[in-house]
ZAKE-719910 format. One record per residue (C-alpha): residue in three letters; x, y, z; residue number from 1. Coordinates in Angstrom, 1 decimal. Layout:
<recs>
REC   resn        u        v        w   resi
REC    ala        X        Y        Z    NUM
...
</recs>
This chain:
<recs>
REC   resn        u        v        w   resi
REC    met     -2.5     -2.3    -11.3      1
REC    ile     -3.0     -5.6     -9.3      2
REC    ala     -6.4     -7.3    -10.1      3
REC    gly     -8.5     -7.9     -6.9      4
REC    ala    -12.1     -7.2     -7.8      5
REC    gly    -14.2     -7.4     -4.6      6
REC    asn    -11.5     -7.5     -2.1      7
REC    leu    -11.9     -3.9     -1.0      8
REC    thr    -15.6     -3.7     -1.2      9
REC    trp    -15.8     -6.9      1.2     10
REC    ile    -13.7     -5.2      3.7     11
REC    val    -15.5     -1.9      3.5     12
REC    phe    -19.0     -3.2      3.7     13
REC    leu    -18.8     -6.1      6.0     14
REC    pro    -19.2     -3.9      9.1     15
REC    leu    -22.2     -2.3      7.6     16
REC    gly    -23.8     -5.7      7.0     17
REC    gly    -22.9     -6.5     10.5     18
REC    ala    -24.7     -3.4     11.9     19
REC    leu    -27.9     -4.5      9.9     20
REC    ala    -27.5     -7.9     11.6     21
REC    val    -27.1     -6.1     15.0     22
REC    ala    -30.1     -4.0     14.3     23
REC    met    -32.4     -7.1     13.6     24
REC    leu    -31.6     -8.7     17.1     25
REC    pro    -34.0     -8.2     19.9     26
REC    ser    -32.7     -5.4     22.2     27
REC    ser    -33.0     -7.9     25.2     28
REC    arg    -30.4    -10.2     23.7     29
REC    arg    -27.3     -8.0     24.8     30
REC    glu    -24.7    -10.8     24.7     31
REC    ala    -25.8    -11.8     21.3     32
REC    ile    -25.5     -8.3     20.0     33
REC    lys    -22.0     -7.9     21.3     34
REC    thr    -20.9    -11.3     20.0     35
REC    val    -22.3    -10.5     16.5     36
REC    ala    -20.6     -7.0     16.6     37
REC    leu    -17.1     -8.7     17.7     38
REC    cys    -17.4    -11.4     15.1     39
REC    thr    -18.3     -8.9     12.4     40
REC    ala    -15.4     -6.6     13.4     41
REC    ala    -13.0     -9.5     13.2     42
REC    leu    -13.7    -10.4      9.6     43
REC    pro    -12.4     -7.1      8.0     44
REC    ala     -9.4     -7.4     10.1     45
REC    val     -8.5    -10.9      8.8     46
REC    arg     -9.2     -9.9      5.2     47
REC    ala     -7.3     -6.6      5.4     48
REC    leu     -4.1     -8.4      7.0     49
REC    met     -4.4    -10.9      4.1     50
REC    leu     -4.5     -8.1      1.5     51
REC    leu     -1.5     -6.4      3.2     52
REC    leu      0.5     -9.5      2.7     53
REC    arg     -0.2     -9.4     -1.2     54
REC    leu      0.4     -5.5     -1.3     55
REC    asp      3.6     -4.6     -3.5     56
REC    pro      5.0     -1.7     -1.6     57
REC    gly      7.4     -0.9     -4.4     58
REC    asp      4.5     -0.2     -6.9     59
REC    leu      3.4      3.5     -7.0     60
REC    ser      0.1      2.8     -8.7     61
REC    phe     -2.9      2.0     -6.7     62
REC    gln     -3.5     -1.8     -6.1     63
REC    phe     -6.6     -3.9     -5.7     64
REC    val     -8.5     -1.4     -7.8     65
REC    glu    -12.4     -1.7     -8.3     66
REC    his    -13.8      0.9    -10.6     67
REC    phe    -17.1      1.4    -12.3     68
REC    thr    -19.4      4.3    -12.9     69
REC    trp    -22.4      4.2    -10.5     70
REC    ala    -24.1      7.4    -11.4     71
REC    pro    -23.6      8.1    -15.2     72
REC    ala    -25.7     11.2    -15.3     73
REC    leu    -23.7     12.8    -12.5     74
REC    gly    -20.4     11.5    -13.4     75
REC    phe    -19.9      9.7     -9.9     76
REC    glu    -17.7      6.8     -9.9     77
REC    tyr    -17.4      3.9     -7.5     78
REC    tyr    -13.6      3.8     -7.5     79
REC    leu    -11.6      2.0     -4.7     80
REC    gly     -7.9      1.2     -4.5     81
REC    val     -5.1      1.2     -1.9     82
REC    asp     -1.3      1.8     -1.8     83
REC    gly      1.6      2.0      0.8     84
REC    leu     -0.3      4.9      2.6     85
REC    ser     -3.8      3.7      2.8     86
REC    met     -3.2      0.1      3.4     87
REC    pro     -1.5      0.3      6.7     88
REC    leu     -4.1      2.8      8.1     89
REC    met     -6.9      0.3      6.9     90
REC    val     -5.3     -2.6      8.8     91
REC    met     -4.8     -0.4     11.9     92
REC    thr     -8.4      0.7     11.8     93
REC    thr     -9.7     -2.9     11.5     94
REC    val     -7.6     -4.0     14.4     95
REC    val     -8.5     -1.1     16.5     96
REC    val    -12.1     -1.4     16.0     97
REC    phe    -12.0     -5.0     17.0     98
REC    met    -10.3     -4.0     20.2     99
REC    ala    -12.8     -1.2     20.8    100
REC    val    -15.7     -3.6     20.7    101
REC    leu    -14.0     -5.9     23.2    102
REC    ala    -13.2     -2.8     25.4    103
REC    ala    -17.0     -1.7     25.2    104
REC    trp    -18.3     -4.9     26.5    105
REC    ser    -19.6     -3.3     29.7    106
REC    val    -21.8     -0.9     27.8    107
REC    asp    -25.2     -1.7     29.1    108
REC    arg    -27.5      1.2     27.9    109
REC    ala    -29.0      1.1     24.4    110
REC    val    -26.5     -1.7     23.4    111
REC    lys    -27.9     -2.4     20.0    112
REC    gly    -27.5      1.3     18.8    113
REC    phe    -24.2      1.7     20.3    114
REC    phe    -22.5     -1.4     18.6    115
REC    ala    -24.4     -0.8     15.2    116
REC    leu    -23.0      2.8     15.1    117
REC    val    -19.5      1.6     16.0    118
REC    leu    -19.7     -0.7     12.9    119
REC    val    -21.2      2.0     10.7    120
REC    leu    -18.4      4.1     11.8    121
REC    glu    -16.0      1.5     10.7    122
REC    thr    -17.4      1.3      7.2    123
REC    gly    -17.1      5.0      6.8    124
REC    leu    -13.5      5.0      7.9    125
REC    leu    -12.5      2.1      5.7    126
REC    gly    -14.4      3.6      2.8    127
REC    ala    -12.7      6.9      3.1    128
REC    phe     -9.3      5.3      3.2    129
REC    cys     -9.6      3.4      0.1    130
REC    ala    -11.9      5.8     -2.1    131
REC    leu    -10.3      7.1     -5.1    132
REC    asp    -13.2      9.3     -6.3    133
REC    thr    -13.2     12.5     -4.2    134
REC    thr    -17.1     12.6     -4.1    135
REC    leu    -17.2      9.0     -2.8    136
REC    leu    -14.6      9.8     -0.4    137
REC    trp    -16.6     12.7      0.9    138
REC    leu    -19.7     10.5      1.3    139
REC    phe    -17.8      8.1      3.4    140
REC    trp    -16.4     11.0      5.4    141
REC    glu    -19.8     12.2      6.1    142
REC    leu    -20.9      8.7      7.4    143
REC    val    -17.9      8.9      9.9    144
REC    leu    -19.2     12.4     11.1    145
REC    val    -22.8     11.4     11.4    146
REC    ser    -21.9      8.1     13.3    147
REC    leu    -19.6      9.9     15.5    148
REC    phe    -22.1     12.6     16.4    149
REC    phe    -24.6     10.0     17.6    150
REC    leu    -21.9      8.0     19.5    151
REC    val    -20.8     11.1     21.3    152
REC    ser    -24.3     12.6     21.9    153
REC    leu    -26.4      9.6     23.0    154
REC    trp    -23.9      7.8     25.2    155
REC    gly    -22.1     10.8     26.9    156
REC    gly    -24.7     12.2     29.2    157
REC    gln    -25.2     16.0     29.4    158
REC    glu    -21.5     16.6     28.7    159
REC    gly    -21.6     14.2     25.7    160
REC    arg    -24.6     16.2     24.3    161
REC    arg    -22.7     19.5     24.6    162
REC    ala    -19.6     17.8     22.9    163
REC    gly    -21.9     16.5     20.2    164
REC    arg    -23.3     19.8     19.4    165
REC    gln    -19.8     21.3     19.2    166
REC    phe    -18.7     18.6     17.1    167
REC    leu    -21.5     18.8     14.7    168
REC    leu    -21.1     22.5     14.2    169
REC    leu    -17.4     22.3     13.6    170
REC    ser    -17.2     19.1     11.7    171
REC    gln    -20.2     20.1      9.4    172
REC    phe    -18.7     23.5      8.7    173
REC    gly    -15.5     22.1      7.8    174
REC    ala    -17.0     19.2      5.8    175
REC    leu    -19.1     21.7      3.8    176
REC    val    -16.2     24.0      3.1    177
REC    met    -14.0     20.9      2.2    178
REC    leu    -17.0     19.8     -0.2    179
REC    leu    -16.8     23.1     -1.9    180
REC    ala    -13.1     22.7     -2.5    181
REC    leu    -13.5     19.2     -3.7    182
REC    leu    -16.4     20.2     -6.0    183
REC    ala    -14.1     23.0     -7.5    184
REC    leu    -11.4     20.5     -8.1    185
REC    arg    -13.8     18.3     -9.8    186
REC    gln    -15.2     21.0    -12.0    187
REC    his    -11.8     22.2    -13.1    188
REC    thr    -10.0     18.9    -13.6    189
REC    ile    -10.5     17.8    -17.2    190
REC    his    -10.9     14.1    -18.1    191
REC    pro     -8.2     13.4    -20.7    192
REC    leu    -10.6     11.1    -22.8    193
REC    asp    -14.0     12.7    -22.7    194
REC    gly    -12.9     16.3    -21.9    195
REC    gly    -15.6     16.5    -19.0    196
REC    pro    -15.0     17.4    -15.4    197
REC    thr    -13.8     14.4    -13.1    198
REC    ala    -13.7     13.6     -9.4    199
REC    ser    -11.1     10.8    -10.1    200
REC    leu     -8.3     11.2     -7.6    201
REC    pro     -5.6      9.7     -9.8    202
REC    leu     -6.4     12.1    -12.7    203
REC    gln     -6.5     15.1    -10.2    204
REC    leu     -3.0     14.1     -9.1    205
REC    asn     -1.7     14.9    -12.6    206
REC    gln     -1.3     18.6    -12.8    207
REC    val     -1.6     18.4    -16.6    208
REC    asn     -5.4     17.9    -16.2    209
REC    his     -5.9     21.2    -14.2    210
REC    asp     -7.5     23.9    -16.4    211
REC    val     -6.3     27.6    -16.5    212
REC    trp     -8.7     28.7    -13.5    213
REC    leu     -7.3     25.9    -11.1    214
REC    gly     -3.7     26.9    -12.1    215
REC    ala     -4.1     30.3    -10.5    216
REC    pro     -2.1     30.4     -7.2    217
REC    gly     -4.6     32.3     -5.2    218
REC    val     -7.3     29.8     -6.2    219
REC    arg     -5.3     26.8     -5.2    220
REC    arg     -4.4     28.3     -1.9    221
REC    trp     -8.2     28.9     -1.2    222
REC    leu     -9.0     25.4     -2.1    223
REC    phe     -6.1     24.0      0.2    224
REC    ser     -7.3     26.0      2.9    225
REC    gly    -10.7     24.5      2.6    226
REC    ile     -9.2     20.9      2.7    227
REC    val     -7.2     21.9      5.7    228
REC    leu    -10.3     23.2      7.5    229
REC    gly    -12.3     20.1      6.8    230
REC    cys     -9.5     17.8      7.9    231
REC    gly     -8.4     20.0     10.8    232
REC    val    -11.5     19.3     12.9    233
REC    leu    -10.6     15.6     13.0    234
REC    val     -7.0     16.0     13.5    235
REC    pro     -7.8     18.1     15.6    236
REC    leu     -5.9     21.4     15.1    237
REC    val     -5.9     24.0     17.8    238
REC    pro     -8.4     25.7     18.3    239
REC    leu    -10.7     23.2     16.5    240
REC    his    -10.2     20.6     19.3    241
REC    val    -12.7     22.2     21.7    242
REC    trp    -15.2     19.3     21.4    243
REC    gln    -12.8     16.7     22.6    244
REC    pro    -12.3     17.3     26.4    245
REC    arg    -16.1     17.0     27.0    246
REC    leu    -16.2     13.8     25.1    247
REC    his    -13.3     12.2     27.1    248
REC    arg    -14.9     13.1     30.4    249
REC    ser    -18.4     11.5     29.7    250
REC    ala    -18.5      8.9     26.9    251
REC    pro    -18.0      5.2     27.2    252
REC    leu    -14.2      4.9     26.8    253
REC    ala    -14.6      2.9     23.6    254
REC    val    -15.7      6.2     22.0    255
REC    pro    -12.7      8.4     22.7    256
REC    leu    -10.6      5.3     21.9    257
REC    leu    -12.1      5.3     18.5    258
REC    val    -11.7      9.1     18.2    259
REC    thr     -8.1      9.3     19.2    260
REC    ala     -6.9      6.1     17.6    261
REC    val     -8.5      6.1     14.2    262
REC    val    -10.9      9.1     13.4    263
REC    ser     -8.0     11.5     13.9    264
REC    lys     -6.1      9.6     11.3    265
REC    leu     -8.7     10.3      8.8    266
REC    gly     -7.9     14.0      8.9    267
REC    phe     -4.2     13.4      8.3    268
REC    tyr     -5.2     11.1      5.4    269
REC    gly     -7.2     13.8      3.7    270
REC    leu     -4.2     16.0      3.8    271
REC    leu     -1.7     13.4      2.6    272
REC    arg     -4.0     11.9      0.1    273
REC    ile     -5.6     15.1     -1.5    274
REC    gly     -4.1     18.3     -0.1    275
REC    leu     -0.4     17.8     -0.4    276
REC    pro     -0.1     15.9     -3.9    277
REC    val     -3.0     17.7     -5.7    278
REC    leu     -2.1     21.3     -4.6    279
REC    pro      1.7     21.0     -3.6    280
REC    asp      2.4     24.6     -4.1    281
REC    ala     -0.4     25.6     -1.9    282
REC    ala      0.9     23.2      0.7    283
REC    ala      4.4     24.8      0.4    284
REC    trp      2.7     28.3      0.9    285
REC    ala      0.9     27.1      4.0    286
REC    arg      3.7     25.2      5.5    287
REC    pro      4.9     27.9      8.0    288
REC    thr      1.4     28.4      9.3    289
REC    leu      0.8     24.6      9.7    290
REC    leu      4.2     24.1     11.3    291
REC    thr      3.3     26.7     13.8    292
REC    leu      0.0     25.2     14.6    293
REC    gly      1.8     21.9     15.1    294
REC    ala      4.3     23.4     17.4    295
REC    val      1.4     25.0     19.3    296
REC    ala     -0.6     21.9     19.6    297
REC    ser      2.5     19.8     20.9    298
REC    val      3.1     22.2     23.7    299
REC    tyr     -0.4     23.0     24.4    300
REC    gly     -1.5     19.4     24.7    301
REC    gly      1.3     18.7     27.1    302
REC    leu      0.4     21.4     29.3    303
REC    gly     -3.3     20.5     29.2    304
REC    ala     -2.5     17.1     30.3    305
REC    leu     -0.3     18.1     33.2    306
REC    gly     -3.1     20.3     34.6    307
REC    arg     -5.9     17.6     34.7    308
REC    arg     -6.8     14.8     37.4    309
REC    asp     -9.1     12.7     35.1    310
REC    leu     -7.1     10.0     33.3    311
REC    ala     -9.3     10.1     30.2    312
REC    val     -9.1     13.8     29.9    313
REC    ile     -5.3     13.6     30.2    314
REC    leu     -5.0     11.0     27.6    315
REC    gly     -7.0     13.3     25.3    316
REC    tyr     -4.7     16.3     25.9    317
REC    gly     -1.7     13.9     25.4    318
REC    ser     -3.0     12.6     22.2    319
REC    leu     -3.4     16.3     21.0    320
REC    ser      0.3     16.9     21.8    321
REC    leu      1.4     13.9     19.7    322
REC    met     -0.9     14.8     16.8    323
REC    gly      0.9     18.3     16.8    324
REC    leu      4.2     16.3     16.3    325
REC    val      2.6     14.4     13.4    326
REC    val      1.5     17.9     12.0    327
REC    ile      5.2     19.1     12.2    328
REC    gly      6.4     15.9     10.5    329
REC    val      3.9     16.3      7.6    330
REC    phe      4.8     19.9      6.8    331
REC    thr      8.5     19.5      7.0    332
REC    leu      7.7     18.3      3.4    333
REC    thr     10.8     16.2      3.7    334
REC    arg     11.0     12.5      3.2    335
REC    glu     12.3     12.0      6.9    336
REC    gly      9.6     14.1      8.3    337
REC    leu      6.8     12.4      6.2    338
REC    met      8.2      8.9      7.0    339
REC    gly      8.2      9.9     10.7    340
REC    ala      4.6     11.2     10.4    341
REC    gly      3.4      8.1      8.8    342
REC    gln      5.1      5.9     11.3    343
REC    leu      3.5      7.9     14.1    344
REC    leu      0.0      7.7     12.7    345
REC    val      0.0      3.9     12.9    346
REC    ala      1.9      3.6     16.2    347
REC    his     -0.1      6.5     17.8    348
REC    gly     -3.4      4.4     17.0    349
REC    leu     -2.1      1.2     18.6    350
REC    val     -0.7      2.9     21.7    351
REC    tyr     -3.9      5.0     22.3    352
REC    ala     -6.0      2.1     21.8    353
REC    met     -4.1      0.2     24.5    354
REC    leu     -4.2      3.2     26.9    355
REC    phe     -7.9      3.9     26.4    356
REC    ala     -8.6      0.1     26.8    357
REC    ala     -6.7      0.1     30.1    358
REC    ala     -8.4      3.2     31.3    359
REC    ala    -11.7      1.4     30.5    360
REC    gly    -10.7     -1.4     32.8    361
REC    leu     -9.9      1.1     35.7    362
REC    arg    -13.3      2.9     35.2    363
REC    asp    -15.2     -0.4     35.1    364
REC    arg    -13.7     -1.4     38.4    365
REC    lys    -14.3      1.8     40.4    366
REC    gly    -16.4      3.9     38.4    367
REC    his    -14.0      6.9     38.1    368
REC    leu    -10.5      7.8     36.6    369
REC    asp     -9.5     10.5     39.2    370
REC    leu     -5.8     10.3     39.8    371
REC    glu     -6.1     11.2     43.3    372
REC    arg     -8.4      8.4     44.2    373
REC    trp     -6.1      5.6     42.7    374
REC    gly     -2.9      4.3     43.7    375
REC    gly     -0.9      1.2     44.4    376
REC    leu     -2.1     -0.6     41.2    377
REC    phe      1.0     -2.8     41.0    378
REC    ala      0.1     -4.3     44.5    379
REC    asn     -3.5     -5.0     43.4    380
REC    thr     -3.4     -5.9     39.8    381
REC    pro      0.4     -6.1     38.7    382
REC    val     -0.6     -7.2     35.0    383
REC    leu     -2.9     -4.2     34.4    384
REC    ala     -0.4     -1.9     36.1    385
REC    thr      2.5     -3.2     33.9    386
REC    leu      0.6     -2.9     30.6    387
REC    leu     -0.8      0.7     31.5    388
REC    ser      2.9      1.6     32.2    389
REC    leu      4.1      0.2     29.1    390
REC    gly      1.6      2.2     27.0    391
REC    leu      2.6      5.3     29.0    392
REC    leu      6.2      4.8     28.4    393
REC    ala      5.6      4.3     24.7    394
REC    val      3.7      7.6     24.6    395
REC    trp      6.7      9.8     25.3    396
REC    gly      9.0      7.8     22.8    397
REC    met     10.8      5.3     24.8    398
REC    pro     13.4      3.6     22.6    399
REC    gly     12.3      0.0     21.6    400
REC    leu      8.6      0.9     21.6    401
REC    ala      6.4      1.8     18.7    402
REC    leu      6.3      5.6     18.8    403
REC    tyr     10.1      6.1     19.0    404
REC    pro     11.1      5.7     15.4    405
REC    gly      8.3      8.2     14.3    406
REC    val      9.3     10.7     16.9    407
REC    ala     13.0     10.6     16.0    408
REC    met     12.3     11.0     12.2    409
REC    ala      9.7     13.7     12.6    410
REC    leu     11.9     15.8     14.8    411
REC    ser     15.0     15.1     12.7    412
REC    gly     13.0     16.3      9.7    413
REC    ala     12.2     19.4     11.2    414
REC    met     15.5     20.2     12.8    415
REC    ala     17.3     20.9      9.5    416
REC    gln     15.2     23.7      8.3    417
REC    his     12.9     24.6     11.2    418
REC    pro     14.8     24.4     14.5    419
REC    leu     12.5     26.3     16.6    420
REC    val      9.7     24.0     15.6    421
REC    ala     11.7     21.0     16.4    422
REC    val     12.5     22.6     19.9    423
REC    ala      8.8     23.0     20.4    424
REC    gly      8.1     19.4     19.4    425
REC    ala     10.8     18.3     21.8    426
REC    leu      9.3     20.4     24.5    427
REC    gly      6.0     18.7     23.9    428
REC    leu      7.7     15.5     24.4    429
REC    leu      9.1     16.6     27.7    430
REC    leu      5.8     17.6     28.8    431
REC    thr      4.5     14.1     27.7    432
REC    ala      7.2     12.6     29.8    433
REC    ala      6.1     14.8     32.7    434
REC    trp      2.4     13.8     32.7    435
REC    ser      2.9     10.1     31.8    436
REC    ser      5.3      9.7     34.7    437
REC    arg      2.9     11.5     36.9    438
REC    val      0.2      9.0     35.9    439
REC    ile      2.6      6.0     36.4    440
REC    leu      3.7      7.3     39.9    441
REC    gly      0.3      8.1     41.0    442
REC    ile     -1.8      5.2     39.9    443
REC    cys      0.6      2.4     39.5    444
REC    leu      3.3      3.0     42.2    445
REC    gly      1.8      5.4     44.6    446
REC    glu      0.0      4.6     47.9    447
REC    pro     -3.6      3.4     47.5    448
REC    ser     -6.3      5.8     48.7    449
REC    ala     -8.2      5.0     51.7    450
REC    asp    -11.4      4.2     49.9    451
REC    leu     -9.9      2.3     47.0    452
REC    gly    -10.2     -1.2     48.4    453
REC    glu     -9.5     -4.3     46.4    454
REC    val     -9.1     -3.9     42.6    455
REC    pro    -10.3     -7.1     40.6    456
REC    ala     -7.7     -8.7     38.3    457
REC    leu     -7.9     -8.5     34.6    458
REC    arg    -10.5    -10.6     32.7    459
REC    gly     -9.9    -12.7     29.8    460
REC    arg    -11.5    -10.2     27.2    461
REC    glu     -9.3     -7.5     28.7    462
REC    leu     -6.3     -9.4     28.3    463
REC    gly     -7.4    -10.2     24.8    464
REC    val     -7.3     -6.4     24.1    465
REC    leu     -4.1     -5.4     25.9    466
REC    leu     -1.7     -8.3     25.3    467
REC    pro     -1.9     -8.1     21.4    468
REC    leu     -1.7     -4.3     21.5    469
REC    ala      1.3     -4.6     23.8    470
REC    ala      3.0     -7.1     21.3    471
REC    met      2.4     -4.7     18.5    472
REC    leu      4.0     -1.8     20.4    473
REC    leu      7.1     -3.9     21.0    474
REC    gly      7.1     -5.4     17.5    475
REC    leu      6.9     -2.0     15.7    476
REC    gly      9.6     -0.5     18.1    477
REC    met     12.1     -3.2     17.5    478
REC    phe     11.3     -3.6     13.8    479
REC    pro     10.4     -0.2     12.5    480
REC    gly     11.3     -1.3      9.0    481
REC    leu      8.0     -3.3      8.9    482
REC    leu      6.2      0.1      8.4    483
REC    val      9.1      2.2      6.6    484
REC    asp      9.2     -0.5      3.9    485
REC    ile      5.5     -0.3      3.2    486
REC    met      5.3      3.5      3.2    487
REC    ser      8.7      4.4      1.7    488
REC    thr      7.7      4.5     -1.9    489
REC    val      4.6      6.6     -1.6    490
REC    met      6.3      9.1      0.8    491
REC    thr      9.4      9.4     -1.3    492
REC    asp      7.1     10.2     -4.4    493
REC    leu      5.0     12.6     -2.2    494
REC    val      8.3     14.6     -1.5    495
REC    arg      9.1     14.7     -5.2    496
REC    ile      5.7     16.2     -5.8    497
REC    val      5.8     18.8     -3.0    498
REC    gly      9.3     19.7     -3.9    499
REC    gly     10.7     19.2     -0.2    500
</recs>
């Protein structure tokens, strides 16, 4: 293990410190609040990028480990570490949160609470991505759920309150079921030194430490199902997605940006970090069901996007369709499928951050995202139209852009053993091409509506969000090996464990 005491703690808790700083500022100083939030969000991004450069992708052990017992009487440990799976997700999260703060600059109601909660949400996400104690991971997970509940409920109007209630009920039910599964894993994983139960994830990954009760196939399947349910609300799996459309219609677009770009990745991370490697036989047992759910989501999301007029809702359904493809990639349980899923997780986050940031720019200008009331954007603001079109082309897997390598690998991994599932995934991509071309033709190339008027050009902060994200989409599309090289060792070992 590589020594790096303090690195991960700084990255995880810097946003929380920034949230406290924001909370101490007077509510009337809105610009100061936003500036502090933006500077705070920049610091973890810089430190995470520096840590990524020091990561050894060929090392299977967790790196930059920080480990001590923080509640001896309860056996709880403060245990952090990263590898080729968690590190890219951490970097992507810090970058996207920074962009979300910039994209939310127009928020003018309860500004202090909004930006403080965004930073608290970031601490929860980063902590969950690097926690190596399952109890600690669950605590960070709950921090994400609570922060997101308030962001959805308090800034989304009446629709947001309904979405918040649905999200709270679904997410807390799933989180409690997952907690029971994690507690059962802890109780029946034996520490090789002291003989007591342990929540240490590295020890749980070693099947030798599982006792007789945990070795029963039926027990392992129930525990895996509990983990899937907890993760499925965030992924989201159909039908656990019902809270999202209301959120996309009503909340400031920085909130659905965060939900689709980073919060959904936490659900997949739980499956890849705990579900598959700790309970590989149960994952193989559940594979047909989850492949089917992935295929359903891929087609259902595409159809849902085609039938909507509000761009934010369209993007939400489109994200659901691509998340279905990630589910397919993961549960092929092959190296190619898992590598495709890993690539898609990072690329999807960047693409949807760009799309929702562009949508936020449109809503800020005219107060709505109704496709029927836009048009001719290339004539009005050609830079915004070009960047929005680039993101939409990336969504359906245009070669040379970030999603293409992951899409190709995920479908290829499914085709060998599950051709019908691969066909459903391809149909989802065809539907994605249909709705994304509809948006491009309607908003960017169509005739302006009679009441549209002049559309102001992009501001500097908007370019500061969209241009770097566009560069990342092109970079990851042209050089897919950047992510493959980082994730390859971890995904190859995961295939060995699950026997794909």
